[in-house]
DOKOL-721946 format. One line per field, with one value per atom (N, C-alpha, C, CB): residue number from 1; atom name; x, y, z. Coordinates in Angstrom, 2 decimals, m for minus. Glycine has a CB too. Layout:
num	NUM|...
atomo	CA|...
px	X|...
py	Y|...
pz	Z|...
***
This chain:
num	1|1|1|1|2|2|2|2|3|3|3|3|4|4|4|4|5|5|5|5|6|6|6|6|7|7|7|7|8|8|8|8|9|9|9|9|10|10|10|10|11|11|11|11|12|12|12|12|13|13|13|13|14|14|14|14|15|15|15|15|16|16|16|16|17|17|17|17|18|18|18|18|19|19|19|19|20|20|20|20|21|21|21|21|22|22|22|22|23|23|23|23|24|24|24|24|25|25|25|25|26|26|26|26|27|27|27|27|28|28|28|28|29|29|29|29|30|30|30|30|31|31|31|31|32|32|32|32|33|33|33|33|34|34|34|34|35|35|35|35|36|36|36|36|37|37|37|37|38|38|38|38|39|39|39|39|40|40|40|40|41|41|41|41|42|42|42|42|43|43|43|43|44|44|44|44|45|45|45|45|46|46|46|46|47|47|47|47|48|48|48|48|49|49|49|49|50|50|50|50|51|51|51|51|52|52|52|52|53|53|53|53|54|54|54|54|55|55|55|55|56|56|56|56|57|57|57|57|58|58|58|58|59|59|59|59|60|60|60|60|61|61|61|61|62|62|62|62|63|63|63|63|64|64|64|64|65|65|65|65|66|66|66|66|67|67|67|67|68|68|68|68|69|69|69|69|70|70|70|70|71|71|71|71|72|72|72|72|73|73|73|73|74|74|74|74|75|75|75|75|76|76|76|76|77|77|77|77|78|78|78|78|79|79|79|79|80|80|80|80|81|81|81|81|82|82|82|82|83|83|83|83|84|84|84|84|85|85|85|85|86|86|86|86|87|87|87|87|88|88|88|88|89|89|89|89|90|90|90|90|91|91|91|91|92|92|92|92|93|93|93|93|94|94|94|94|95|95|95|95|96|96|96|96|97|97|97|97|98|98|98|98|99|99|99|99|100|100|100|100|101|101|101|101|102|102|102|102|103|103|103|103|104|104|104|104|105|105|105|105|106|106|106|106|107|107|107|107|108|108|108|108|109|109|109|109|110|110|110|110|111|111|111|111|112|112|112|112|113|113|113|113|114|114|114|114|115|115|115|115|116|116|116|116|117|117|117|117|118|118|118|118|119|119|119|119|120|120|120|120|121|121|121|121|122|122|122|122|123|123|123|123|124|124|124|124|125|125|125|125|126|126|126|126|127|127|127|127|128|128|128|128|129|129|129|129|130|130|130|130|131|131|131|131|132|132|132|132|133|133|133|133|134|134|134|134|135|135|135|135|136|136|136|136|137|137|137|137|138|138|138|138|139|139|139|139|140|140|140|140|141|141|141|141|142|142|142|142|143|143|143|143|144|144|144|144|145|145|145|145|146|146|146|146|147|147|147|147|148|148|148|148|149|149|149|149|150|150|150|150|151|151|151|151|152|152|152|152|153|153|153|153|154|154|154|154|155|155|155|155|156|156|156|156|157|157|157|157|158|158|158|158|159|159|159|159|160|160|160|160|161|161|161|161|162|162|162|162|163|163|163|163|164|164|164|164|165|165|165|165|166|166|166|166|167|167|167|167|168|168|168|168|169|169|169|169|170|170|170|170|171|171|171|171|172|172|172|172|173|173|173|173|174|174|174|174|175|175|175|175|176|176|176|176|177|177|177|177|178|178|178|178|179|179|179|179|180|180|180|180|181|181|181|181|182|182|182|182|183|183|183|183|184|184|184|184|185|185|185|185|186|186|186|186|187|187|187|187|188|188|188|188|189|189|189|189|190|190|190|190|191|191|191|191
atomo	N|CA|C|CB|N|CA|C|CB|N|CA|C|CB|N|CA|C|CB|N|CA|C|CB|N|CA|C|CB|N|CA|C|CB|N|CA|C|CB|N|CA|C|CB|N|CA|C|CB|N|CA|C|CB|N|CA|C|CB|N|CA|C|CB|N|CA|C|CB|N|CA|C|CB|N|CA|C|CB|N|CA|C|CB|N|CA|C|CB|N|CA|C|CB|N|CA|C|CB|N|CA|C|CB|N|CA|C|CB|N|CA|C|CB|N|CA|C|CB|N|CA|C|CB|N|CA|C|CB|N|CA|C|CB|N|CA|C|CB|N|CA|C|CB|N|CA|C|CB|N|CA|C|CB|N|CA|C|CB|N|CA|C|CB|N|CA|C|CB|N|CA|C|CB|N|CA|C|CB|N|CA|C|CB|N|CA|C|CB|N|CA|C|CB|N|CA|C|CB|N|CA|C|CB|N|CA|C|CB|N|CA|C|CB|N|CA|C|CB|N|CA|C|CB|N|CA|C|CB|N|CA|C|CB|N|CA|C|CB|N|CA|C|CB|N|CA|C|CB|N|CA|C|CB|N|CA|C|CB|N|CA|C|CB|N|CA|C|CB|N|CA|C|CB|N|CA|C|CB|N|CA|C|CB|N|CA|C|CB|N|CA|C|CB|N|CA|C|CB|N|CA|C|CB|N|CA|C|CB|N|CA|C|CB|N|CA|C|CB|N|CA|C|CB|N|CA|C|CB|N|CA|C|CB|N|CA|C|CB|N|CA|C|CB|N|CA|C|CB|N|CA|C|CB|N|CA|C|CB|N|CA|C|CB|N|CA|C|CB|N|CA|C|CB|N|CA|C|CB|N|CA|C|CB|N|CA|C|CB|N|CA|C|CB|N|CA|C|CB|N|CA|C|CB|N|CA|C|CB|N|CA|C|CB|N|CA|C|CB|N|CA|C|CB|N|CA|C|CB|N|CA|C|CB|N|CA|C|CB|N|CA|C|CB|N|CA|C|CB|N|CA|C|CB|N|CA|C|CB|N|CA|C|CB|N|CA|C|CB|N|CA|C|CB|N|CA|C|CB|N|CA|C|CB|N|CA|C|CB|N|CA|C|CB|N|CA|C|CB|N|CA|C|CB|N|CA|C|CB|N|CA|C|CB|N|CA|C|CB|N|CA|C|CB|N|CA|C|CB|N|CA|C|CB|N|CA|C|CB|N|CA|C|CB|N|CA|C|CB|N|CA|C|CB|N|CA|C|CB|N|CA|C|CB|N|CA|C|CB|N|CA|C|CB|N|CA|C|CB|N|CA|C|CB|N|CA|C|CB|N|CA|C|CB|N|CA|C|CB|N|CA|C|CB|N|CA|C|CB|N|CA|C|CB|N|CA|C|CB|N|CA|C|CB|N|CA|C|CB|N|CA|C|CB|N|CA|C|CB|N|CA|C|CB|N|CA|C|CB|N|CA|C|CB|N|CA|C|CB|N|CA|C|CB|N|CA|C|CB|N|CA|C|CB|N|CA|C|CB|N|CA|C|CB|N|CA|C|CB|N|CA|C|CB|N|CA|C|CB|N|CA|C|CB|N|CA|C|CB|N|CA|C|CB|N|CA|C|CB|N|CA|C|CB|N|CA|C|CB|N|CA|C|CB|N|CA|C|CB|N|CA|C|CB|N|CA|C|CB|N|CA|C|CB|N|CA|C|CB|N|CA|C|CB|N|CA|C|CB|N|CA|C|CB|N|CA|C|CB|N|CA|C|CB|N|CA|C|CB|N|CA|C|CB|N|CA|C|CB|N|CA|C|CB|N|CA|C|CB|N|CA|C|CB|N|CA|C|CB|N|CA|C|CB|N|CA|C|CB|N|CA|C|CB|N|CA|C|CB|N|CA|C|CB|N|CA|C|CB|N|CA|C|CB|N|CA|C|CB|N|CA|C|CB|N|CA|C|CB|N|CA|C|CB|N|CA|C|CB|N|CA|C|CB|N|CA|C|CB|N|CA|C|CB|N|CA|C|CB|N|CA|C|CB|N|CA|C|CB|N|CA|C|CB|N|CA|C|CB|N|CA|C|CB|N|CA|C|CB|N|CA|C|CB|N|CA|C|CB|N|CA|C|CB|N|CA|C|CB|N|CA|C|CB
px	48.06|47.52|48.28|47.79|49.40|49.43|49.05|51.02|48.93|48.43|46.58|48.81|46.30|44.86|44.55|44.30|45.79|45.65|45.76|47.14|47.26|47.50|46.40|49.05|45.89|44.52|43.60|43.54|42.95|42.45|42.86|42.90|43.53|44.34|44.24|46.47|44.89|44.39|43.43|44.00|42.17|41.07|40.43|40.52|40.74|40.55|41.17|40.79|41.87|42.89|42.05|44.42|42.06|41.50|39.91|41.50|39.06|38.00|37.17|36.51|38.32|38.45|38.91|38.88|39.56|39.88|38.95|41.07|38.65|36.82|36.29|35.35|35.34|34.34|34.72|34.34|35.88|35.94|36.65|36.79|36.96|37.85|37.41|39.85|37.26|37.61|35.64|39.14|34.93|33.31|33.25|32.42|33.71|33.34|33.50|33.73|34.65|35.24|34.60|37.13|34.33|33.42|31.64|33.49|31.21|30.15|30.41|29.20|31.22|31.12|32.06|31.35|32.47|33.26|31.85|34.26|30.99|29.77|28.91|29.12|28.53|27.31|27.90|27.48|29.57|29.99|30.01|30.57|30.23|30.58|28.79|31.73|27.73|26.43|25.40|25.94|25.18|24.41|24.86|22.62|26.08|26.91|25.81|28.46|24.99|24.57|23.57|24.20|22.80|22.11|23.27|21.54|24.70|25.46|25.96|26.11|25.93|26.52|25.31|27.22|24.35|23.55|22.21|24.26|22.68|21.43|21.03|20.26|22.51|22.23|22.09|22.54|21.05|20.75|21.44|19.68|22.57|22.63|22.21|23.98|22.66|22.11|22.97|21.02|23.19|24.12|25.81|23.58|25.61|26.97|27.27|27.93|26.16|26.38|25.15|26.79|25.64|24.55|23.40|25.32|22.32|21.37|20.82|20.22|20.61|19.50|19.80|18.20|19.32|18.94|17.75|19.33|17.84|16.45|15.93|16.78|16.29|15.42|15.70|16.94|15.96|14.77|14.86|15.00|13.50|12.59|13.79|11.16|12.82|13.40|11.98|14.41|12.60|11.62|11.33|12.77|10.21|9.86|9.44|9.17|9.06|7.53|6.87|7.67|7.65|7.46|6.72|8.82|4.90|4.07|4.34|2.48|5.68|5.93|5.76|6.95|6.54|7.21|6.05|8.34|6.28|4.86|6.01|3.74|4.78|5.78|5.45|5.64|6.44|6.91|5.23|8.41|6.05|5.31|5.94|5.45|5.09|5.31|6.82|3.39|7.34|8.51|7.89|10.39|8.68|8.48|9.87|7.44|10.26|12.29|12.31|14.24|13.12|14.03|14.48|13.99|15.24|15.26|14.05|16.42|15.28|14.98|14.26|16.40|13.49|12.46|13.60|10.74|13.15|14.24|15.98|13.88|15.75|16.97|17.30|17.18|17.73|18.52|19.04|19.47|19.64|20.13|19.08|21.51|17.96|16.73|15.11|16.45|15.41|14.94|13.98|15.87|12.16|11.48|9.74|12.50|9.42|7.92|7.17|7.14|6.43|5.84|4.88|4.40|4.98|4.21|3.47|4.95|2.77|0.95|m0.15|0.44|m0.92|m1.72|m3.07|m1.88|m4.13|m5.27|m6.16|m6.80|m6.23|m6.59|m6.02|m6.99|m4.94|m3.13|m4.81|m0.64|m4.55|m5.17|m3.88|m5.54|m2.38|m1.63|m1.67|m0.42|m1.92|m2.27|m3.06|m3.37|m4.54|m4.98|m5.02|m6.88|m4.48|m3.99|m2.67|m3.86|m1.82|m1.10|m1.86|1.36|m2.72|m3.07|m3.97|m4.35|m4.67|m5.46|m4.79|m6.18|m3.63|m2.29|m1.93|m0.86|m1.69|m0.81|m2.18|0.07|m3.35|m4.29|m4.75|m5.32|m4.96|m4.79|m3.55|m4.31|m2.30|m1.59|m1.80|m0.70|m1.51|m2.14|m3.42|m2.39|m4.79|m5.23|m4.65|m6.27|m4.31|m3.79|m3.01|m3.51|m2.38|m1.35|m2.10|m0.01|m2.66|m3.80|m5.39|m3.24|m6.08|m7.35|m8.68|m7.08|m8.44|m9.15|m9.24|m8.55|m8.19|m8.98|m9.18|m7.54|m10.30|m11.44|m11.45|m12.96|m11.22|m11.59|m10.49|m11.17|m10.73|m10.38|m8.97|m11.30|m7.84|m6.76|m6.27|m6.18|m5.55|m4.92|m3.93|m4.44|m3.98|m3.73|m2.81|m3.90|m1.22|0.06|0.36|0.53|m0.42|0.27|0.36|m0.44|m0.64|m0.46|m0.01|m1.02|0.04|0.79|2.24|m0.41|2.87|4.26|4.15|4.73|5.44|5.67|6.61|5.69|6.27|7.06|8.29|7.00|9.40|10.70|10.80|11.35|10.13|9.47|10.78|9.73|11.31|12.31|11.71|13.89|10.87|9.72|9.91|7.14|10.81|10.87|9.55|12.29|9.03|7.83|6.35|7.62|5.18|4.16|3.11|4.09|1.73|1.41|1.18|0.95|0.49|0.27|m0.83|m0.11|m1.75|m3.11|m2.61|m3.92|m1.43|m1.10|m0.66|m0.58|0.25|0.94|m0.13|2.08|m0.92|m2.66|m3.33|m5.24|m3.45|m3.42|m3.46|m2.48|m1.97|m1.04|m1.10|0.76|m0.66|m0.88|m1.38|m1.40|m2.91|m2.76|m2.16|m3.78|m2.38|m1.56|0.09|m1.46|0.79|2.11|2.01|2.95|1.12|0.37|0.11|m1.14|m0.49|m0.47|0.30|m1.49|1.17|2.27|3.60|2.79|3.57|4.81|4.14|5.66|3.03|2.77|2.56|3.72|2.05|2.83|1.36|4.09|0.72|m0.20|m0.12|m0.34|m1.75|m1.99|m1.33|m2.93|m1.73|m1.41|0.29|m2.28|0.59|2.08|2.79|2.96|2.15|2.50|1.56|2.04|0.97|0.53|1.10|0.13|1.81|2.50|3.54|3.37|4.71|5.78|5.56|5.99|4.25|3.53|3.82|2.49|3.44|2.91|4.16|1.46|5.41|6.17|7.24|6.31|7.11|7.82|7.19|7.79|6.16|5.37|6.32|3.27|6.80|7.30|6.32|8.77|6.50|5.31|5.92|5.50|4.95|5.46|6.49|4.51|7.81|8.78|8.05|9.82|8.60|7.61|6.79|7.07|5.83|4.52|4.09|3.93|4.46|3.76|3.53|4.75|4.97|5.08|5.21|6.04|4.67|4.14|2.96|5.49|2.90|2.38|2.89|1.78|2.14|2.99|3.16|2.58|4.41|4.14|5.34|3.84|5.38|6.38|7.06|6.18|8.58|9.55|9.57|11.71|9.63|8.93|10.30|8.11|11.51|12.84|12.97|13.58|13.00|12.95|12.07|12.93|10.52|9.43|10.21|7.68|10.39|10.39|11.57|10.67|12.93|13.63|13.66|14.89|12.51|12.32|11.18|11.55|10.61|9.59|10.60|7.91|11.63|12.45|12.87|12.97|13.44|14.30|13.37|14.90|12.01|10.20|10.88|6.74|11.01|11.56|10.02|12.18|10.62|9.58|9.24|8.02
py	34.65|33.76|32.54|33.64|32.37|31.39|32.04|30.85|33.45|33.65|32.97|35.43|32.65|32.33|31.21|32.73|30.34|28.62|28.65|27.52|29.03|27.94|28.32|27.87|29.62|29.78|28.28|31.19|28.33|27.47|25.70|28.01|25.60|24.18|24.10|24.31|24.91|25.20|24.43|26.42|25.27|25.29|24.05|26.40|23.94|22.18|20.91|21.95|20.81|19.91|19.89|20.41|20.96|21.38|20.46|23.09|21.57|20.96|19.28|22.59|18.44|17.67|16.77|17.86|17.23|16.38|16.71|16.42|17.67|17.57|16.82|20.00|16.55|16.28|15.03|17.04|14.63|13.34|12.14|13.41|12.69|11.72|12.39|11.92|13.68|13.88|14.20|15.98|14.28|13.99|12.70|14.12|11.17|10.28|9.86|9.67|10.26|9.07|9.76|8.78|10.79|11.30|10.66|14.12|10.69|10.27|8.53|11.03|8.23|6.79|6.45|5.80|6.82|7.20|7.21|8.91|8.15|8.42|7.23|9.54|6.60|5.29|4.15|4.53|3.83|3.24|2.94|3.41|4.20|4.13|4.08|5.72|4.97|5.05|3.75|6.32|3.75|1.88|1.83|1.47|0.69|0.17|m0.88|m0.43|m2.04|m2.67|m2.25|m3.88|m1.18|m0.62|m0.38|0.59|0.49|0.64|m0.21|0.97|m1.14|m2.76|m3.91|m4.04|m2.83|m3.49|m4.63|m3.77|m4.48|m4.79|m6.16|m3.56|m6.72|m8.65|m9.42|m9.39|m10.31|m11.08|m12.29|m11.25|m12.63|m14.48|m15.05|m15.30|m16.11|m17.95|m18.76|m19.16|m19.43|m20.04|m19.40|m21.29|m18.17|m17.75|m17.04|m19.31|m17.85|m17.19|m16.39|m18.35|m15.32|m14.29|m14.96|m12.88|m14.58|m15.22|m14.61|m15.39|m13.39|m12.82|m11.59|m13.31|m9.37|m9.02|m8.47|m8.97|m7.74|m6.65|m6.44|m5.02|m6.10|m4.20|m5.42|m1.53|m6.15|m6.60|m7.82|m6.15|m7.77|m9.44|m10.09|m9.57|m11.44|m12.81|m13.53|m14.15|m13.99|m14.89|m16.63|m15.26|m15.85|m18.11|m18.30|m19.11|m19.79|m20.32|m21.11|m21.03|m22.16|m23.81|m22.56|m25.46|m24.19|m23.18|m23.37|m23.34|m24.46|m24.25|m23.20|m24.53|m22.55|m20.72|m20.07|m19.70|m18.37|m17.53|m16.23|m16.58|m16.25|m15.39|m14.08|m15.78|m13.44|m11.96|m11.16|m12.05|m9.74|m9.26|m10.06|m7.59|m9.90|m10.04|m8.89|m9.12|m9.07|m7.91|m8.00|m8.21|m6.63|m6.56|m6.35|m5.27|m6.46|m6.53|m7.97|m6.78|m7.13|m8.93|m8.50|m10.02|m10.16|m10.97|m11.57|m11.22|m11.47|m12.46|m11.86|m12.88|m12.08|m11.19|m11.19|m11.91|m9.71|m8.87|m9.00|m9.39|m8.55|m7.44|m6.76|m7.02|m6.09|m4.96|m4.03|m5.35|m4.70|m3.62|m3.01|m4.22|m3.87|m3.57|m2.94|m5.06|m2.50|m2.18|m1.13|m1.88|m1.69|m0.12|m0.94|0.25|m0.28|m0.96|m1.41|m0.29|m1.55|m2.53|m0.79|m4.30|0.11|1.15|1.20|2.03|m0.24|m0.64|0.55|m3.44|0.80|1.97|1.00|2.60|1.55|0.35|0.10|1.44|0.73|m0.04|m0.68|0.26|m0.95|m1.21|m2.69|m1.06|m3.37|m5.16|m5.96|m6.08|m5.42|m6.36|m6.15|m6.45|m5.76|m4.92|m6.31|m2.94|m5.85|m6.73|m9.04|m5.79|m8.80|m10.19|m10.44|m11.01|m9.57|m10.78|m10.15|m10.65|m9.47|m9.24|m11.20|m7.35|m11.22|m12.82|m13.70|m13.34|m13.95|m14.94|m15.08|m14.23|m13.87|m14.14|m14.94|m12.67|m14.34|m14.64|m16.14|m13.77|m16.55|m18.14|m19.31|m18.03|m18.55|m19.04|m19.15|m18.57|m18.36|m18.35|m19.42|m17.20|m19.23|m20.09|m21.72|m19.78|m22.38|m23.08|m23.34|m23.13|m22.81|m23.30|m23.32|m22.53|m23.27|m23.71|m23.18|m22.43|m24.11|m24.48|m24.24|m25.52|m24.30|m24.55|m22.97|m25.61|m22.26|m20.36|m19.94|m18.75|m19.69|m19.16|m17.38|m20.18|m17.48|m15.56|m14.38|m15.35|m13.71|m12.62|m12.51|m10.70|m12.66|m12.58|m11.08|m13.21|m10.62|m9.56|m8.46|m9.91|m7.42|m6.87|m7.22|m5.92|m6.93|m6.33|m8.45|m5.38|m9.30|m10.41|m11.03|m11.43|m9.17|m9.34|m8.62|m9.75|m7.74|m6.64|m5.73|m5.72|m5.36|m4.69|m3.90|m3.93|m3.34|m2.15|m1.09|m2.11|m0.23|0.70|0.81|1.87|m0.21|m0.68|m2.29|m0.64|m2.85|m3.81|m5.14|m3.66|m4.30|m5.06|m4.96|m4.37|m4.92|m4.47|m6.25|m3.89|m6.30|m7.14|m7.44|m7.08|m6.75|m6.95|m7.12|m4.51|m7.53|m7.73|m7.25|m9.10|m7.00|m6.96|m7.97|m6.53|m7.76|m8.59|m9.82|m7.72|m9.11|m9.47|m10.72|m7.89|m9.99|m10.94|m11.76|m10.77|m12.64|m13.21|m14.04|m12.58|m13.42|m14.77|m15.57|m12.91|m14.78|m15.27|m16.44|m14.95|m16.20|m17.94|m18.70|m18.05|m17.93|m19.09|m20.79|m18.62|m20.76|m21.74|m22.69|m22.01|m22.60|m23.33|m23.80|m22.24|m22.49|m23.10|m23.87|m22.03|m23.73|m25.03|m25.90|m24.72|m26.02|m27.49|m28.33|m27.62|m27.34|m27.89|m28.60|m26.61|m27.96|m27.98|m28.69|m26.33|m29.16|m30.10|m29.09|m31.14|m27.94|m26.99|m26.59|m25.45|m26.47|m25.59|m24.12|m25.86|m24.36|m23.02|m22.25|m22.65|m22.36|m21.03|m20.61|m21.17|m22.14|m21.60|m21.10|m22.69|m20.90|m19.75|m18.58|m20.49|m18.33|m17.29|m16.32|m17.79|m17.40|m16.70|m15.75|m17.94|m16.42|m16.81|m14.99|m18.70|m14.73|m13.85|m12.72|m14.23|m12.87|m11.69|m11.40|m12.31|m12.20|m11.94|m11.28|m12.70|m11.42|m11.40|m9.93|m12.93|m9.25|m7.78|m6.96|m7.16|m5.83|m5.22|m3.45|m5.70|m3.28|m1.50|m0.44|m0.66|0.23|2.18|2.24|3.63|2.86|3.82|5.13|4.22|4.63|5.90|5.30|7.25|4.63|4.42|4.76|4.56|5.86|7.15|6.92|8.54|6.56|6.61|4.73|7.68|4.94|3.61|2.53|2.72|1.68|1.24|m0.48|1.60|m1.83|m2.46|m3.50|m3.03|m4.18|m5.17|m6.50|m4.53|m7.41|m8.46|m8.48|m9.48|m9.23|m9.20|m10.84|m8.35|m11.08|m12.74|m13.24|m13.41|m12.39|m12.70|m14.23|m10.78|m13.34|m13.22|m13.86|m12.19|m14.13|m15.35|m16.64|m15.28|m16.73|m18.13|m18.43|m18.11|m17.53|m18.41|m18.92|m17.88|m18.37|m18.53|m20.09|m16.85|m20.17|m21.27|m22.38|m21.22|m22.30|m23.01|m23.68|m22.70|m22.61|m22.81|m23.58|m21.35|m23.62|m23.85|m26.15|m22.19|m26.28|m27.34|m27.42|m28.38|m28.83|m29.69|m29.01|m29.91
pz	m17.65|m18.02|m16.66|m19.75|m16.70|m15.16|m13.78|m14.84|m13.33|m12.28|m12.87|m11.77|m13.67|m13.83|m13.84|m14.80|m13.88|m14.11|m12.48|m15.22|m11.86|m10.89|m9.93|m10.21|m9.55|m8.75|m8.86|m9.51|m9.93|m10.67|m10.28|m12.03|m10.60|m10.84|m8.92|m11.90|m8.11|m6.81|m6.52|m6.62|m6.60|m6.22|m6.66|m6.58|m7.58|m7.93|m7.51|m9.13|m6.94|m6.03|m5.09|m5.58|m3.96|m2.92|m2.97|m2.99|m4.59|m3.58|m4.51|m3.25|m4.95|m5.25|m4.26|m6.09|m3.41|m2.34|m1.72|m1.67|m0.98|0.44|m1.10|1.32|m1.27|m2.35|m2.37|m3.74|m2.97|m3.24|m1.91|m4.60|m1.08|m0.63|1.29|m1.51|1.21|3.01|3.55|3.46|2.32|2.42|2.84|1.03|1.39|1.68|3.15|0.88|3.01|4.02|5.17|4.17|5.79|7.48|6.65|8.02|6.09|6.26|6.13|5.29|5.29|5.85|6.91|4.78|7.77|9.03|10.01|8.89|10.05|10.65|10.64|10.02|9.17|8.67|9.79|6.53|9.59|10.46|11.92|10.24|12.22|13.66|14.17|14.29|13.72|14.15|13.81|13.55|12.97|12.38|11.34|12.09|11.74|10.75|10.29|11.27|11.44|10.01|9.13|10.14|8.94|8.39|6.79|9.42|7.11|6.30|5.30|6.81|6.25|5.33|4.38|6.87|4.19|3.80|4.28|3.31|6.08|6.79|6.09|6.65|6.45|6.31|6.60|6.11|6.77|7.63|7.83|7.48|8.98|8.60|9.49|8.37|8.29|9.38|9.55|8.72|10.72|10.94|10.30|10.47|11.01|10.77|8.93|11.14|8.53|7.12|6.40|6.14|5.25|4.94|3.88|4.22|4.49|3.55|2.06|4.38|2.92|2.38|2.76|2.76|2.41|2.95|3.94|2.59|5.27|5.73|4.52|6.48|3.55|3.21|1.48|3.64|0.99|m0.34|m0.31|m1.99|m0.50|m0.85|m1.26|m2.32|m1.23|m2.13|m2.71|m0.94|m3.43|m4.37|m3.25|m6.37|m2.53|m2.25|m2.77|m1.29|m3.44|m4.54|m4.07|m5.92|m2.38|m2.19|m1.22|m1.76|m1.24|m0.90|0.70|m1.50|1.38|2.70|2.96|3.14|2.48|2.95|3.01|1.71|3.49|3.14|2.00|5.19|1.13|m0.01|0.05|m1.63|m0.28|m0.64|m1.20|m2.21|m1.56|m2.85|m3.98|m3.14|m4.71|m6.54|m6.59|m7.83|m7.48|m7.94|m9.19|m7.88|m9.53|m11.15|m11.54|m11.78|m10.87|m11.87|m12.72|m10.29|m14.03|m14.84|m14.95|m15.95|m15.39|m15.57|m14.65|m15.57|m13.68|m12.08|m10.98|m11.25|m10.35|m9.41|m8.40|m8.83|m7.80|m6.78|m6.84|m5.23|m8.23|m8.88|m8.82|m9.56|m7.77|m7.55|m8.57|m6.95|m9.56|m10.38|m11.68|m10.97|m11.04|m11.94|m11.26|m12.65|m10.14|m9.22|m9.85|m8.24|m10.00|m10.97|m10.97|m13.44|m10.44|m10.78|m11.86|m10.49|m12.25|m13.32|m14.26|m12.28|m13.29|m13.95|m15.26|m14.04|m14.92|m15.52|m14.07|m15.13|m14.93|m15.15|m14.31|m17.10|m13.50|m12.63|m14.40|m10.74|m15.52|m16.41|m16.90|m17.04|m17.86|m18.48|m18.38|m17.07|m19.43|m19.30|m18.60|m21.25|m19.15|m18.57|m17.32|m18.99|m16.08|m14.45|m14.45|m14.19|m15.24|m14.22|m14.84|m13.87|m16.52|m16.00|m15.21|m17.12|m14.87|m13.99|m12.13|m14.23|m12.45|m11.08|m11.02|m10.86|m12.14|m12.07|m11.92|m13.13|m12.26|m12.66|m11.24|m13.75|m9.98|m8.98|m8.23|m8.20|m8.75|m7.91|m7.90|m8.18|m9.27|m9.68|m8.85|m11.41|m8.96|m8.28|m6.85|m8.57|m5.72|m4.79|m4.42|m4.87|m5.17|m4.78|m5.00|m5.15|m6.56|m6.31|m5.23|m6.99|m4.40|m3.79|m2.51|m3.91|m2.75|m1.18|m1.74|0.76|m2.58|m2.36|m1.17|m2.42|0.20|1.20|1.48|2.28|0.88|1.76|0.35|2.99|0.94|0.26|0.81|0.77|1.04|1.66|0.94|3.89|0.80|m0.75|m0.33|m0.97|m1.16|m0.88|m0.53|m1.83|0.54|0.30|m1.04|1.10|m1.12|m1.99|m2.00|m2.14|m1.19|m0.93|m1.59|1.28|m1.58|m1.97|m3.82|m0.99|m4.58|m5.33|m6.49|m5.24|m6.19|m6.68|m5.79|m6.91|m7.02|m7.01|m6.01|m8.23|m4.99|m5.06|m5.70|m4.27|m4.82|m6.09|m6.53|m5.96|m5.80|m5.98|m6.72|m4.50|m6.47|m7.17|m5.74|m9.58|m5.12|m4.16|m2.71|m4.20|m2.27|m0.70|0.00|m1.35|1.06|1.49|3.01|1.56|2.38|4.16|2.82|5.95|4.28|3.65|4.68|3.13|4.81|5.46|6.62|5.00|7.75|8.73|8.42|9.81|7.77|7.12|5.94|6.30|5.06|4.26|4.62|3.53|6.09|6.34|7.24|6.68|7.44|8.93|7.34|10.36|5.96|4.60|4.52|3.91|4.79|4.03|4.93|3.58|6.64|7.50|7.78|7.96|7.19|7.58|6.59|8.08|5.22|4.23|4.86|2.84|5.03|5.96|7.19|6.46|8.55|9.46|8.47|10.33|7.72|7.16|6.12|6.76|6.03|5.32|6.33|4.41|7.25|7.81|9.27|7.85|9.36|10.47|11.10|11.02|11.12|12.32|12.77|11.79|14.37|14.81|14.73|15.94|14.10|13.89|14.34|14.16|15.60|16.35|16.76|17.79|16.59|16.66|15.40|17.18|14.51|13.03|13.26|11.19|13.39|14.52|15.29|15.34|15.76|17.27|16.75|18.44|15.24|14.96|13.93|14.27|13.13|12.96|13.68|13.10|14.70|15.83|16.79|16.90|16.06|16.57|16.04|17.00|14.12|13.20|12.24|12.59|13.66|12.62|13.37|12.81|12.73|13.20|12.71|12.87|13.82|14.32|13.48|16.43|13.02|12.68|13.27|13.33|12.37|12.91|13.48|11.75|15.11|15.96|16.13|15.41|16.07|16.05|15.48|16.65|14.15|13.43|11.88|13.59|11.38|10.53|9.81|10.57|8.63|7.90|8.62|7.69|8.46|8.70|9.52|7.74|10.28|10.72|9.24|12.21|9.51|8.83|8.79|7.57|8.31|8.49|7.85|8.54|8.52|6.82|6.69|6.86|5.28|5.13|5.41|3.37|4.70|4.98|6.64|5.40|7.68|8.90|9.24|9.34|8.80|9.29|8.81|8.45|7.63|6.68|7.61|4.67|8.10|8.41|10.28|7.76|10.52|11.91|11.82|12.69|10.25|10.62|10.13|9.79|9.78|9.89|10.70|9.64|11.87|13.01|14.04|13.59|13.36|14.80|13.73|13.67|12.61|12.39|11.52|13.71|11.03|9.90|8.49|10.59
***
């Protein structure tokens, strides 16, 4: 019996050391060496202090800021501990009501805007944490933001262009605008 227990214990300790210690240390070391910013949460610093992550959206509700995609997380928006979509089908009355309420809130924030509201401003992403909006969604909000901040519309449009990220390798994904980075740039522009 001891002949079988000893090799089993040795194998258990050896595999525990490899999979529980050596492998995690190797992966963490490689991540820190090659992709330190991403491995540490893609933290965005403003005046030397962290203000958020480039990977997780933030709730902006003041009309003088660009608004991101709605978040499906509860009890608070963009709660990374509750990541997940709303899982409401296109015919679900709750989804229709939520979209209509979001359209009404956007229209109330900018009654002069008459063009159709971009889809990504009224629907949640699969994770409920998306930090990006489409360039069209940013341009849709630009007149409101420019007017409330007393900035020239061209200045706001230029900030949108500067903060539009291209698809990965020019192929994967769509052009997108990080809402936190754009709003920080607005604050830096003044007013």
